Phi, psi and omega in degrees: 000124183270126177279142181279155179292335182291320184287325178295314180304316180297320177303315184294327179288320173301319178300317180298316181296323179295313177305317183297311184296320177295317177301318178296318180280338178257019190288335179289338177287343184263016180301322180279357181282156177281164184299312180305313180296320179296320183293316183289327178289320183288321179297314188282333184262338184247313189275316184297313172291335175292319176292325178281331175296321180291318179296325182285330172298316180291327177293325178299317180292315174301320182277356182048065182280351180088001175242061185294324174307308180293318183296315182290322177301315175302314180297310182296313180300308179299322178290319177298310181303315180293314178294320178297314185282332170293328173288323172304316177292322180282325183262347179285154180265000000 
């Protein structure tokens, strides 16, 4: 069974949410890390999967897979998640 790009986009959004929850619950374990290391980890765990998910959602619309509602949902959710966390990483102290 072949997965559609829209479902992969939604999967990456779910994966980003799981990483966010894990980061939140295990935050006390990261106390000794430098700010730079925390920012790199946050970008690679939170922003990157959501950004890739948004791109995959756009590709799903371009390929006209027939699941445009899922694709648009994946694009919007992933874009908002990625932009929000990117702003937190860039503007947070």
